[in-house]
C-alpha positions in Angstrom: -9.6 -3.1 14.4 -11.4 -0.3 16.3 -11.5 3.4 15.9 -11.9 6.2 18.5 -13.4 9.7 18.4 -12.3 12.7 20.4 -14.2 15.3 22.5 -14.9 18.3 20.4 -13.0 20.9 22.5 -11.7 22.4 19.2 -13.2 22.6 15.7 -10.7 20.1 14.3 -11.2 17.6 17.1 -15.0 17.5 16.4 -14.6 15.3 13.3 -11.3 13.6 14.0 -11.2 9.8 13.9 -8.1 7.8 14.6 -7.0 4.3 15.7 -7.3 3.1 19.2 -4.4 0.6 18.6 -6.2 -2.1 20.7 -5.1 -4.7 18.2 -1.4 -4.1 18.8 0.6 -6.3 21.1 3.9 -4.5 21.1 4.8 -0.8 21.0 8.5 -0.8 20.2 9.8 -2.6 17.0 12.4 -5.3 16.8 15.7 -3.4 16.8 17.5 -5.7 14.4 14.7 -5.3 11.8 14.7 -1.5 11.6 16.7 1.2 9.9 16.5 5.0 9.3 15.8 6.1 5.8 15.9 9.9 6.3 14.0 12.5 4.4 14.7 15.3 2.0 11.4 17.3 2.2 11.2 17.2 -1.6 14.5 19.1 -2.1 17.6 18.2 -4.1 21.3 18.5 -3.1 21.3 22.3 -3.6 18.2 22.8 -1.3 15.8 23.6 -4.1 12.3 22.1 -3.8 11.8 19.8 -6.8 8.8 17.9 -5.5 5.7 19.8 -4.4 3.7 19.0 -1.2 6.4 17.0 0.5 7.4 17.9 4.1 9.9 16.5 6.6 7.3 15.0 8.9 7.8 13.2 12.2 10.8 11.0 12.8 10.2 7.3 12.2 12.0 4.0 11.7 11.6 1.8 8.6 10.7 -1.8 9.4 12.4 -4.4 7.1 9.5 -6.4 5.7 9.9 -9.9 4.2 8.0 -9.8 0.9 9.6 -13.0 -0.4 9.2 -15.8 2.1 10.2 -18.7 -0.2 13.7 -18.8 1.2 12.1 -20.0 4.4 10.1 -22.8 2.7 8.7 -25.5 4.9 10.2 -23.9 8.1 7.4 -23.3 10.6 7.0 -20.0 12.3 4.8 -18.5 15.0 3.3 -15.0 15.3 5.1 -13.2 18.2 3.4 -9.8 18.0 1.2 -7.5 15.9 2.7 -4.1 15.5 2.2 -0.6 13.9 4.2 0.4 10.9 4.4 4.2 10.2 5.4 3.6 6.6 2.2 1.7 5.5 -1.5 1.5 6.2 -1.5 -2.1 7.1 -0.3 -3.7 10.3 2.8 -6.0 10.4 3.4 -9.2 12.3 6.6 -10.4 13.8 7.4 -14.1 13.0 9.7 -16.3 15.1 10.9 -19.1 12.9 11.9 -22.5 14.2 15.5 -21.9 13.2 15.7 -18.9 15.5 15.4 -16.1 12.8 12.9 -13.3 13.2 11.1 -11.5 10.3 8.3 -9.0 9.7 5.5 -9.8 7.3 2.2 -8.0 6.4 -0.5 -8.8 8.9 -3.6 -10.5 7.6 -7.2 -9.9 8.8 -7.5 -12.7 11.4 -3.9 -12.6 12.7 -3.4 -13.5 16.4 -0.4 -14.0 18.6 0.6 -17.6 18.6 -0.7 -18.5 15.2 1.4 -20.9 13.2 2.5 -19.9 9.7 4.2 -21.9 7.0 5.5 -21.1 3.5 5.9 -23.7 0.7 4.2 -26.6 -1.0 3.5 -28.4 2.3 1.6 -25.4 3.8 -2.1 -25.9 4.3 -4.7 -23.6 2.8 -5.0 -21.2 5.8 -4.7 -17.4 6.4 -1.1 -16.2 6.5 0.4 -19.2 4.7 2.4 -18.4 1.5 2.2 -20.7 -1.5 2.6 -20.8 -5.2 -0.4 -19.9 -7.2 -0.6 -23.4 -8.7 -1.1 -24.8 -5.2 -3.9 -22.4 -4.2 -7.4 -23.4 -5.3 -9.7 -21.1 -7.2 -11.8 -18.3 -5.5 -9.4 -18.0 -2.7 -8.3 -14.5 -1.7 -4.6 -13.7 -1.7 -2.3 -10.7 -1.1 1.4 -9.8 -1.4 1.4 -11.1 -4.9 4.5 -11.6 -7.1 4.5 -10.4 -10.7 7.4 -12.6 -11.8 8.3 -15.9 -10.1 10.8 -15.9 -7.3 11.2 -12.1 -7.1 9.2 -10.5 -4.2 5.6 -9.4 -3.6 4.7 -6.3 -5.6 0.9 -6.1 -5.6 -1.8 -6.1 -3.0 0.0 -4.6 0.0 -2.3 -1.9 1.4 -4.9 -2.1 4.2 -8.0 -4.2 3.6 -7.0 -5.2 0.0 -7.0 -8.6 -1.6 -7.1 -10.3 -5.0 -9.1 -13.4 -6.0 -8.1 -16.4 -8.1 -10.8 -16.7 -10.8 -9.4 -19.4 -13.0 -6.4 -21.5 -14.1 -5.0 -22.9 -17.4 -2.9 -25.9 -16.5 -1.8 -26.4 -20.1 -0.3 -22.9 -20.4 0.7 -22.8 -16.7 -1.3 -19.6 -16.2 -3.4 -18.4 -13.4 -6.1 -15.7 -13.8 -6.4 -13.2 -10.9 -8.9 -10.4 -10.4 -7.2 -7.5 -8.8 -8.8 -4.9 -6.5 -9.2 -2.5 -9.4 -11.5 -5.1 -11.2 -8.8 -5.9 -13.7 -8.3 -9.6 -14.6 -4.7 -10.4 -15.3 -2.6 -13.5 -16.2 0.1 -14.6 -13.8 2.7 -17.3 -13.9 1.6 -20.3 -11.8 5.0 -20.3 -10.0 4.4 -16.9 -8.5 4.1 -16.8 -4.7 1.1 -15.2 -2.9 -0.1 -15.1 0.7 -3.5 -16.5 1.5 -6.1 -14.2 3.1 -6.9 -10.5 3.2 -4.7 -7.7 4.6 -6.0 -6.5 8.0 -6.8 -2.9 9.3 -10.1 -2.8 7.4 -11.2 0.3 9.3 -8.4 2.5 7.7 -10.9 3.9 5.2 -12.9 5.6 8.0 -9.9 7.5 9.4 -10.3 11.3 9.4 -7.1 13.3 9.8 -8.9 16.3 11.1 -6.4 19.1 10.8 -3.4 20.3 8.7 -0.9 19.8 11.5 -1.4 16.0 11.5 -0.8 16.0 7.7 2.5 17.8 8.2 3.6 15.2 10.7 2.8 12.6 8.1 5.1 14.3 5.6 2.5 16.1 3.5 2.5 19.9 2.9 -0.6 21.8 1.7 -1.3 21.4 -2.0 -2.6 24.7 -3.4 -4.7 24.8 -6.6 -3.0 26.5 -9.5 -5.9 28.9 -10.1 -5.5 30.2 -6.6 -1.9 31.3 -7.3 -0.4 34.3 -9.0 0.4 34.1 -12.7 4.1 34.1 -12.0 3.7 30.8 -10.0 1.3 28.8 -12.2 -0.2 28.9 -15.7 -3.7 28.8 -14.2 -3.0 31.8 -11.9 -4.2 35.4 -11.9 -8.0 34.8 -11.9 -10.2 36.1 -9.1 -11.3 33.9 -6.2 -12.3 30.4 -7.2 -13.3 31.1 -10.8 -12.3 29.0 -13.8 -8.7 28.8 -15.0 -9.4 31.0 -18.0 -7.7 28.8 -20.6 -9.9 28.1 -23.6 -7.9 25.4 -25.4 -6.5 23.1 -22.7 -5.3 22.9 -19.1 -1.6 23.1 -18.2 0.6 21.5 -15.6 2.7 23.3 -13.0 5.6 23.2 -15.5 3.4 24.7 -18.3 2.9 21.4 -20.3 -0.5 20.5 -21.8 -2.6 18.1 -19.8 -5.9 16.5 -20.6 -7.7 15.4 -17.4 -10.0 12.4 -17.4 -8.4 10.4 -20.2 -6.5 7.1 -20.0 -2.7 7.7 -19.9 -1.6 4.0 -20.2 0.4 3.4 -23.4 -1.2 0.9 -25.8 2.1 -0.7 -26.7 3.1 -1.3 -23.1 4.7 -4.7 -22.7 2.5 -5.9 -19.8 -0.7 -5.1 -21.8 -0.6 -8.7 -23.2 -1.2 -10.1 -19.7 -4.5 -8.1 -19.2 -7.7 -10.2 -19.9 -10.2 -7.5 -18.9 -9.6 -3.9 -18.1 -10.0 -2.3 -14.7 -13.4 -1.1 -13.6 -12.3 1.4 -11.0 -10.6 4.7 -11.9 
Protein backbone atom coordinates (compact mmCIF):
# COMPACT_ATOMS: atom_id res chain seq x y z
CA UNK A 1 0.00 0.00 0.00
CA UNK A 2 1.55 3.30 -1.12
CA UNK A 3 0.68 6.91 -0.34
CA UNK A 4 1.00 10.06 -2.42
CA UNK A 5 1.64 13.73 -1.66
CA UNK A 6 0.39 16.75 -3.56
CA UNK A 7 2.04 19.86 -4.94
CA UNK A 8 1.68 22.66 -2.36
CA UNK A 9 -0.26 25.12 -4.51
CA UNK A 10 -2.53 25.86 -1.51
CA UNK A 11 -1.77 25.81 2.24
CA UNK A 12 -3.97 22.74 2.79
CA UNK A 13 -2.33 20.82 -0.05
CA UNK A 14 1.13 21.25 1.46
CA UNK A 15 0.66 18.59 4.13
CA UNK A 16 -2.06 16.48 2.53
CA UNK A 17 -1.33 12.74 2.21
CA UNK A 18 -3.74 10.30 0.60
CA UNK A 19 -3.84 6.84 -0.99
CA UNK A 20 -2.60 6.28 -4.53
CA UNK A 21 -4.88 3.20 -4.81
CA UNK A 22 -2.21 1.27 -6.69
CA UNK A 23 -3.19 -1.89 -4.80
CA UNK A 24 -6.77 -1.86 -6.15
CA UNK A 25 -7.73 -4.05 -9.09
CA UNK A 26 -11.32 -2.89 -9.62
CA UNK A 27 -12.99 0.51 -9.31
CA UNK A 28 -16.68 -0.37 -9.39
CA UNK A 29 -18.10 -2.74 -6.75
CA UNK A 30 -20.09 -5.90 -7.38
CA UNK A 31 -23.63 -4.65 -7.91
CA UNK A 32 -25.33 -7.63 -6.27
CA UNK A 33 -23.31 -7.10 -3.07
CA UNK A 34 -24.10 -3.41 -2.48
CA UNK A 35 -26.96 -1.43 -1.02
CA UNK A 36 -27.70 2.17 -0.03
CA UNK A 37 -27.92 2.91 3.69
CA UNK A 38 -28.75 6.61 3.57
CA UNK A 39 -27.87 9.23 6.15
CA UNK A 40 -29.63 11.50 8.61
CA UNK A 41 -26.89 14.02 9.35
CA UNK A 42 -27.37 13.43 13.07
CA UNK A 43 -31.02 14.57 12.99
CA UNK A 44 -34.21 12.85 14.15
CA UNK A 45 -37.58 12.59 12.39
CA UNK A 46 -38.47 16.19 13.26
CA UNK A 47 -35.26 17.59 11.79
CA UNK A 48 -33.62 18.42 15.12
CA UNK A 49 -29.88 17.73 15.46
CA UNK A 50 -29.54 15.11 18.20
CA UNK A 51 -25.98 13.97 17.43
CA UNK A 52 -23.23 16.56 17.19
CA UNK A 53 -20.47 16.64 14.55
CA UNK A 54 -22.33 14.49 12.03
CA UNK A 55 -22.81 15.65 8.45
CA UNK A 56 -24.37 14.24 5.31
CA UNK A 57 -21.11 13.55 3.50
CA UNK A 58 -20.55 12.25 -0.01
CA UNK A 59 -22.86 9.65 -1.52
CA UNK A 60 -21.59 6.09 -1.11
CA UNK A 61 -22.70 2.46 -1.36
CA UNK A 62 -22.41 -0.06 1.44
CA UNK A 63 -20.63 -3.31 0.55
CA UNK A 64 -22.15 -6.44 2.09
CA UNK A 65 -19.23 -8.10 3.89
CA UNK A 66 -19.25 -11.75 4.93
CA UNK A 67 -18.01 -11.79 8.54
CA UNK A 68 -19.09 -15.41 9.13
CA UNK A 69 -17.67 -17.70 6.46
CA UNK A 70 -18.47 -20.99 8.21
CA UNK A 71 -21.54 -21.56 6.02
CA UNK A 72 -19.05 -21.97 3.14
CA UNK A 73 -16.94 -24.54 5.01
CA UNK A 74 -14.59 -26.61 2.85
CA UNK A 75 -15.73 -24.85 -0.36
CA UNK A 76 -12.65 -23.39 -2.09
CA UNK A 77 -12.65 -19.82 -3.37
CA UNK A 78 -10.31 -17.54 -5.30
CA UNK A 79 -9.64 -13.83 -4.93
CA UNK A 80 -11.15 -12.06 -7.92
CA UNK A 81 -10.31 -8.47 -7.00
CA UNK A 82 -9.12 -6.14 -4.23
CA UNK A 83 -11.37 -3.11 -3.83
CA UNK A 84 -11.88 0.09 -1.85
CA UNK A 85 -14.59 0.30 0.78
CA UNK A 86 -15.76 3.82 1.78
CA UNK A 87 -17.30 2.52 5.02
CA UNK A 88 -14.07 1.11 6.52
CA UNK A 89 -10.34 1.76 6.70
CA UNK A 90 -9.35 -1.68 5.42
CA UNK A 91 -9.55 -2.97 1.87
CA UNK A 92 -11.97 -5.70 0.85
CA UNK A 93 -11.48 -8.73 -1.40
CA UNK A 94 -14.06 -10.25 -3.72
CA UNK A 95 -14.13 -14.05 -3.53
CA UNK A 96 -15.47 -16.34 -6.25
CA UNK A 97 -16.50 -19.68 -4.70
CA UNK A 98 -16.44 -22.97 -6.54
CA UNK A 99 -20.23 -23.21 -6.31
CA UNK A 100 -20.61 -19.93 -8.22
CA UNK A 101 -21.40 -17.56 -5.34
CA UNK A 102 -19.55 -14.28 -4.79
CA UNK A 103 -18.80 -12.67 -1.44
CA UNK A 104 -16.81 -9.79 0.01
CA UNK A 105 -14.36 -10.38 2.87
CA UNK A 106 -11.83 -8.19 4.66
CA UNK A 107 -8.55 -8.10 2.73
CA UNK A 108 -5.44 -9.33 4.53
CA UNK A 109 -1.93 -7.92 4.24
CA UNK A 110 -0.53 -10.22 1.52
CA UNK A 111 -3.70 -10.59 -0.57
CA UNK A 112 -3.28 -10.99 -4.33
CA UNK A 113 -5.66 -11.68 -7.18
CA UNK A 114 -5.79 -15.42 -7.82
CA UNK A 115 -5.01 -16.50 -4.26
CA UNK A 116 -6.89 -19.57 -3.03
CA UNK A 117 -8.93 -19.25 0.16
CA UNK A 118 -10.64 -21.92 2.25
CA UNK A 119 -12.71 -21.98 5.43
CA UNK A 120 -13.11 -24.96 7.73
CA UNK A 121 -11.15 -27.67 9.51
CA UNK A 122 -9.44 -28.82 6.28
CA UNK A 123 -8.03 -25.37 5.49
CA UNK A 124 -4.22 -25.05 5.80
CA UNK A 125 -2.54 -22.50 8.06
CA UNK A 126 -2.24 -19.70 5.50
CA UNK A 127 -3.18 -16.03 5.27
CA UNK A 128 -6.84 -15.47 4.45
CA UNK A 129 -8.05 -18.91 5.54
CA UNK A 130 -10.71 -19.02 8.26
CA UNK A 131 -10.64 -21.70 10.96
CA UNK A 132 -11.76 -22.33 14.50
CA UNK A 133 -9.39 -21.23 17.25
CA UNK A 134 -8.79 -24.82 18.36
CA UNK A 135 -7.30 -25.60 14.92
CA UNK A 136 -4.98 -22.56 14.84
CA UNK A 137 -1.55 -23.00 16.52
CA UNK A 138 -0.23 -20.63 19.16
CA UNK A 139 1.49 -17.32 18.30
CA UNK A 140 -0.36 -17.05 14.99
CA UNK A 141 -1.94 -13.68 14.19
CA UNK A 142 -5.67 -13.58 13.49
CA UNK A 143 -8.38 -11.02 12.71
CA UNK A 144 -12.18 -10.86 12.23
CA UNK A 145 -12.60 -12.72 15.51
CA UNK A 146 -15.88 -14.05 16.89
CA UNK A 147 -16.89 -13.39 20.51
CA UNK A 148 -19.40 -16.25 20.66
CA UNK A 149 -19.20 -19.39 18.50
CA UNK A 150 -21.05 -19.45 15.17
CA UNK A 151 -22.16 -15.81 15.30
CA UNK A 152 -20.03 -13.44 13.17
CA UNK A 153 -16.73 -11.61 13.42
CA UNK A 154 -16.95 -8.76 15.93
CA UNK A 155 -13.33 -7.87 16.76
CA UNK A 156 -10.17 -6.88 14.84
CA UNK A 157 -11.67 -5.39 11.67
CA UNK A 158 -9.77 -2.11 11.13
CA UNK A 159 -6.71 -1.39 8.99
CA UNK A 160 -3.43 -3.02 10.08
CA UNK A 161 -4.85 -4.69 13.18
CA UNK A 162 -4.44 -8.23 14.44
CA UNK A 163 -4.62 -10.36 17.58
CA UNK A 164 -2.25 -13.12 18.69
CA UNK A 165 -3.04 -16.52 20.19
CA UNK A 166 -0.87 -16.69 23.31
CA UNK A 167 -2.08 -19.92 24.91
CA UNK A 168 -4.64 -22.71 25.10
CA UNK A 169 -6.38 -24.77 27.76
CA UNK A 170 -7.58 -27.97 26.12
CA UNK A 171 -9.23 -29.18 29.33
CA UNK A 172 -11.49 -26.12 29.66
CA UNK A 173 -11.70 -25.63 25.87
CA UNK A 174 -10.45 -22.06 26.19
CA UNK A 175 -8.06 -20.06 24.00
CA UNK A 176 -6.16 -17.04 25.34
CA UNK A 177 -5.81 -14.18 22.85
CA UNK A 178 -3.92 -10.91 23.14
CA UNK A 179 -5.95 -8.11 21.55
CA UNK A 180 -4.47 -4.97 19.90
CA UNK A 181 -5.12 -2.99 23.10
CA UNK A 182 -2.80 -5.32 25.03
CA UNK A 183 -5.69 -7.00 26.83
CA UNK A 184 -5.51 -10.78 27.16
CA UNK A 185 -8.94 -12.37 27.04
CA UNK A 186 -10.45 -15.87 27.09
CA UNK A 187 -12.36 -17.12 24.04
CA UNK A 188 -14.25 -20.31 23.30
CA UNK A 189 -12.13 -22.64 21.15
CA UNK A 190 -15.03 -23.06 18.71
CA UNK A 191 -14.96 -19.38 17.71
CA UNK A 192 -13.87 -18.68 14.14
CA UNK A 193 -11.07 -16.31 13.16
CA UNK A 194 -9.23 -15.45 9.95
CA UNK A 195 -5.49 -16.09 9.82
CA UNK A 196 -3.20 -13.15 9.10
CA UNK A 197 -3.21 -9.38 9.52
CA UNK A 198 -5.55 -6.84 7.96
CA UNK A 199 -3.95 -4.88 5.13
CA UNK A 200 -3.74 -1.14 4.37
CA UNK A 201 -0.96 -0.69 6.94
CA UNK A 202 -0.23 2.88 5.73
CA UNK A 203 -3.60 4.20 6.86
CA UNK A 204 -2.05 5.69 10.00
CA UNK A 205 0.03 8.10 7.86
CA UNK A 206 -2.94 9.61 6.01
CA UNK A 207 -3.37 13.38 6.50
CA UNK A 208 -6.80 14.76 5.63
CA UNK A 209 -5.42 18.27 5.08
CA UNK A 210 -8.55 20.42 5.11
CA UNK A 211 -12.01 20.68 6.62
CA UNK A 212 -13.80 20.15 3.31
CA UNK A 213 -12.55 16.58 3.03
CA UNK A 214 -13.75 15.87 6.56
CA UNK A 215 -17.22 17.13 5.58
CA UNK A 216 -17.28 14.74 2.63
CA UNK A 217 -16.43 11.96 5.05
CA UNK A 218 -19.52 12.85 7.09
CA UNK A 219 -17.84 14.81 9.90
CA UNK A 220 -18.75 18.36 10.87
CA UNK A 221 -16.40 20.58 12.93
CA UNK A 222 -16.35 19.80 16.65
CA UNK A 223 -16.12 23.04 18.64
CA UNK A 224 -14.80 23.07 22.21
CA UNK A 225 -17.34 24.00 24.85
CA UNK A 226 -15.17 26.77 26.32
CA UNK A 227 -15.17 28.52 22.93
CA UNK A 228 -18.99 28.75 22.94
CA UNK A 229 -21.40 31.17 24.54
CA UNK A 230 -22.81 30.30 27.98
CA UNK A 231 -26.23 29.63 26.44
CA UNK A 232 -24.73 26.89 24.26
CA UNK A 233 -22.48 25.03 26.71
CA UNK A 234 -21.77 24.91 30.49
CA UNK A 235 -18.10 25.70 29.76
CA UNK A 236 -18.93 28.79 27.71
CA UNK A 237 -18.52 32.56 28.30
CA UNK A 238 -14.80 32.65 29.07
CA UNK A 239 -12.40 34.76 26.98
CA UNK A 240 -10.32 33.25 24.20
CA UNK A 241 -8.82 29.84 25.03
CA UNK A 242 -8.75 30.17 28.82
CA UNK A 243 -9.85 27.53 31.32
CA UNK A 244 -13.47 26.50 31.67
CA UNK A 245 -13.85 28.36 34.98
CA UNK A 246 -15.54 25.52 36.87
CA UNK A 247 -13.85 24.81 40.20
CA UNK A 248 -15.56 21.55 41.16
CA UNK A 249 -15.81 19.44 38.01
CA UNK A 250 -16.27 19.54 34.25
CA UNK A 251 -19.65 19.16 32.59
CA UNK A 252 -20.87 17.61 29.38
CA UNK A 253 -22.81 19.32 26.59
CA UNK A 254 -26.01 18.31 28.43
CA UNK A 255 -24.78 19.73 31.74
CA UNK A 256 -23.99 16.41 33.44
CA UNK A 257 -20.88 15.90 35.54
CA UNK A 258 -17.94 14.24 33.80
CA UNK A 259 -14.56 13.23 35.18
CA UNK A 260 -11.97 12.94 32.38
CA UNK A 261 -9.14 10.46 32.58
CA UNK A 262 -10.81 7.81 34.73
CA UNK A 263 -11.91 4.31 33.75
CA UNK A 264 -15.60 4.12 32.84
CA UNK A 265 -15.93 0.35 32.56
CA UNK A 266 -18.32 -1.14 35.11
CA UNK A 267 -16.73 -3.56 37.57
CA UNK A 268 -19.74 -5.89 37.54
CA UNK A 269 -19.91 -6.15 33.76
CA UNK A 270 -20.63 -9.72 32.63
CA UNK A 271 -17.67 -9.97 30.25
CA UNK A 272 -15.15 -8.98 32.96
CA UNK A 273 -14.75 -12.63 33.93
CA UNK A 274 -13.20 -13.34 30.53
CA UNK A 275 -10.39 -10.79 30.97
CA UNK A 276 -7.05 -12.27 32.09
CA UNK A 277 -4.99 -9.05 32.06
CA UNK A 278 -6.24 -5.52 31.48
CA UNK A 279 -5.48 -3.39 28.46
CA UNK A 280 -2.25 -1.43 28.26
CA UNK A 281 -3.38 1.18 25.72
CA UNK A 282 -5.88 3.92 26.59
